[in-house]
Each structure stands twice: as C-alpha cells, then as structure tokens.
matplotlib code that plots the C-alpha trace (Angstrom):
import matplotlib.pyplot as plt

x = [0.0, 3.0, 3.7, 7.2, 8.6, 12.4, 13.7, 13.2, 12.3, 10.5, 8.6, 7.6, 6.3, 4.3, 2.9, 1.9, 0.2, -1.6, -2.9, -3.9, -6.3, -10.1, -12.1, -15.5, -18.2, -18.9, -15.4, -14.5, -10.7, -8.2, -4.5, -3.7, -0.5, 1.7, 3.7, 7.1, 9.4, 8.7, 10.5, 12.4, 9.5, 5.8, 2.4, -1.1, -4.7, -7.9, -11.3, -14.9, -17.3, -20.7, -23.9, -27.2, -25.7, -25.1, -21.5, -20.7, -17.1, -13.7, -10.1, -6.5, -3.6, 0.0, 2.8, 6.2, 9.6, 13.1, 15.6, 18.1, 15.5, 14.0, 14.6, 11.2, 9.5, 11.6, 11.9, 12.1, 8.3, 5.6, 1.8, 0.0, -3.8, -6.7, -10.3, -13.4, -17.1, -20.4, -21.8, -24.8, -24.5, -24.6, -21.5, -19.6, -20.5, -19.6, -16.6, -15.0, -15.1, -11.4, -10.4, -13.0, -11.8, -8.2, -9.2, -10.8, -7.3, -5.4, -8.2, -8.2, -4.4, -4.6, -7.4, -5.5, -2.3, -0.6, 2.6, 3.6, 5.5, 5.6, 1.9, 0.8, -2.2, -5.2, -9.0, -11.2, -15.0, -16.8, -20.5, -21.6, -24.8, -25.7, -27.1, -28.3, -28.7, -27.4, -30.0, -31.8, -28.7, -28.8, -26.6, -23.5, -21.3, -18.1, -15.3, -11.8, -8.8, -5.3, -2.8, 0.5, 2.4, 5.5, 4.5, 6.9, 7.5, 9.8, 8.6, 6.4, 3.3, 3.3, 1.7, -1.7, -2.8, -2.1, -4.1, -7.0, -6.8, -7.1, -10.2, -11.6, -10.9, -12.8, -15.8, -15.8, -15.6, -18.5, -20.6, -20.4, -20.3, -17.0, -17.2, -16.5, -13.1, -13.2, -16.4, -16.0, -18.4, -20.7, -21.0, -24.6, -24.5, -23.5, -25.9, -28.1, -27.9, -31.1, -33.1, -34.7]
y = [0.0, 2.3, 2.5, 3.3, 0.3, -0.1, -2.6, -1.6, -4.3, -2.1, -0.3, -3.5, -4.9, -1.7, -2.0, -5.6, -4.6, -1.6, -3.4, -6.5, -4.6, -5.3, -2.1, -1.0, -1.8, 1.9, 2.4, 1.3, 1.3, 0.7, 1.1, 4.0, 5.2, 6.9, 10.2, 9.3, 12.2, 13.0, 10.0, 6.9, 4.6, 5.4, 3.7, 5.2, 4.2, 6.0, 5.5, 6.4, 6.6, 5.3, 4.6, 3.4, 4.0, 7.6, 9.0, 10.8, 11.7, 10.4, 10.4, 9.4, 8.2, 8.2, 6.5, 7.9, 6.4, 7.8, 5.5, 8.4, 10.5, 13.8, 16.8, 18.3, 15.0, 14.5, 10.8, 8.3, 7.8, 10.3, 9.8, 12.3, 12.4, 14.1, 13.7, 15.4, 14.9, 16.6, 18.1, 20.1, 23.8, 24.6, 22.5, 24.2, 27.6, 26.8, 29.1, 26.2, 23.7, 24.1, 23.2, 20.4, 19.0, 19.0, 17.3, 14.5, 13.6, 14.0, 12.1, 9.3, 8.9, 9.0, 6.5, 4.0, 4.6, 5.6, 7.4, 10.3, 13.5, 16.7, 16.9, 19.6, 20.4, 22.5, 22.2, 24.0, 24.3, 25.6, 26.3, 26.9, 28.2, 28.0, 30.9, 31.6, 28.6, 26.4, 27.8, 24.5, 22.7, 22.0, 24.0, 22.1, 22.3, 20.4, 19.9, 19.1, 18.0, 17.9, 16.7, 14.9, 13.4, 11.3, 7.8, 6.4, 2.9, 0.3, -2.3, -2.3, -3.7, -0.7, 1.3, -0.5, 1.8, 4.9, 3.4, 2.5, 6.1, 7.3, 5.1, 6.6, 10.1, 9.5, 8.2, 11.2, 13.6, 11.8, 11.7, 7.9, 6.6, 4.9, 1.2, 0.2, -1.5, -5.1, -4.9, -6.2, -4.5, -6.7, -6.0, -4.8, -6.1, -9.7, -12.2, -14.0, -11.3, -11.2, -8.0, -7.1]
z = [0.0, -0.3, 3.5, 4.5, 6.4, 6.3, 8.9, 12.5, 15.0, 17.5, 14.8, 13.0, 16.3, 16.8, 13.3, 13.9, 17.2, 15.7, 12.6, 14.7, 16.9, 17.1, 16.7, 18.0, 15.4, 14.9, 13.5, 10.0, 10.1, 7.2, 6.6, 4.3, 2.7, 5.2, 4.7, 3.2, 4.1, 7.7, 9.3, 8.1, 9.3, 9.1, 9.1, 8.9, 9.5, 8.8, 10.4, 9.5, 12.5, 11.6, 13.5, 12.0, 8.5, 9.3, 9.2, 12.5, 11.8, 10.7, 11.7, 10.9, 13.0, 11.8, 13.7, 12.9, 14.0, 13.6, 15.4, 15.6, 17.5, 16.7, 19.0, 18.1, 19.3, 22.4, 21.4, 18.6, 18.0, 17.3, 17.0, 14.8, 14.7, 13.1, 14.4, 13.1, 13.9, 13.2, 16.4, 17.6, 16.9, 20.6, 21.1, 18.3, 19.7, 23.3, 24.3, 26.2, 23.3, 22.6, 26.2, 26.3, 23.0, 24.1, 27.4, 25.3, 24.0, 27.3, 29.3, 26.7, 27.0, 30.8, 31.1, 28.9, 31.0, 27.7, 28.8, 26.6, 26.4, 24.2, 23.3, 20.9, 18.8, 17.9, 18.4, 15.9, 16.0, 12.9, 12.0, 8.5, 7.1, 3.4, 1.3, -2.2, -4.4, -1.5, 1.0, 1.2, 2.5, 6.3, 8.7, 9.7, 12.8, 13.3, 15.8, 14.6, 16.6, 15.2, 17.7, 18.1, 21.1, 21.7, 23.1, 25.7, 24.3, 25.7, 23.1, 20.0, 21.7, 24.0, 21.2, 21.9, 24.7, 22.5, 19.6, 22.0, 23.3, 19.7, 19.3, 22.5, 21.2, 18.0, 20.0, 22.4, 19.5, 17.8, 21.0, 21.4, 25.0, 26.0, 26.9, 30.4, 31.1, 29.9, 27.8, 24.3, 21.8, 19.8, 16.1, 15.6, 12.0, 12.9, 11.5, 14.1, 16.7, 18.7, 18.7, 22.0]

ax = plt.figure().add_subplot(projection="3d")
ax.plot(x, y, z, "-o")
ax.set_aspect("equal")
plt.show()
C-alpha cells in the first residue's frame, strides 16, 4: 500500500500490534499510505465513524519512527492524529469547546495509561450556514482536533494503549459513550444477533 517500512524491530512490532487490533463496530478502520518524508519509518490508518448507517465523523492516526531520535519530538516515535465529527450547533458555539476538545485527548491517553511527552495540537469548531442557491442545505457544525504526542514505548506492543486512546478520542468527538473496562463490543451487524 505504499507505506514506508524499512527494517526496524520495535517499529515493525508496533505496526503488527496496531494493525492487529479489534475495533469498535462503529469504526471502519483501514490502513492507508503513510507520509514518506517525515520519518524513516511510518504507518497510517484512517477511520470512519458510523452509527445506524449515518456517518458521524472520521479520523486518521500516523505512527512515525526515527531511530536516531527527533529533537522536536523529544523521542524516537511520534503519534499524529486528526479527528473530526459533526456536532450540535450549541457545542460548536460553546466558548469552552477548545479546552474540552483538548481534554478529550489527554483524558483518553490518561485513562488508557498511555505514557507520553511533548503533546501539541489544535482544536477547531466551525459552524456553516448555506445561502443563495445552497440555501436548502442544512446548517452544519463540526469539531476538529489535530494533535501529536510522543509515546513512551519500551517495546512495540506498548503502542496499543495509545491506539486505543485514539479510538476513545474518536468516540468522544463523535458523541459515542465509552465502553467500560473489559467490555467487548458486539457488532450490531453480525448475523443471528437477537433483537430485544
């Protein structure tokens, strides 16, 4: 798929762990081409968030690795994410939405015990109203989070809490409740599931 994967044991272990995860049924996740020039090693995934055949939002996660280290990262790995979701207009207009949006990321990382340093990012809320020949289009409000952080990894599989925190971030942005610890989501589309 054009992903950049020169030999690196820890990175390859992290890729295996990342791509082997089971996702919530509301997330449709696939590997996508990773950026080629930012780091010697990179892998990327994208997710669409859907519920009842309605798209709620989407996101991307890129894992970068430079064995020589990167002073801007304060480490050898870097997670870079983008998350966007449609929200109610009141949420987009809330003056505290930027702080709340940032707390969704830091809370998700904290709840998953995903150790990290050097976080950075932006939270943007926009509302759009259509006019003229587009006047019939519905008003639209979105929240967008762009962020990066340096995961503290001692081995490749230690990326899992960070990726699960990313999944939690997507769900929080889209307004989906988080699952309690240890609960495995059932796929609502699985054949033979009983309706109550």
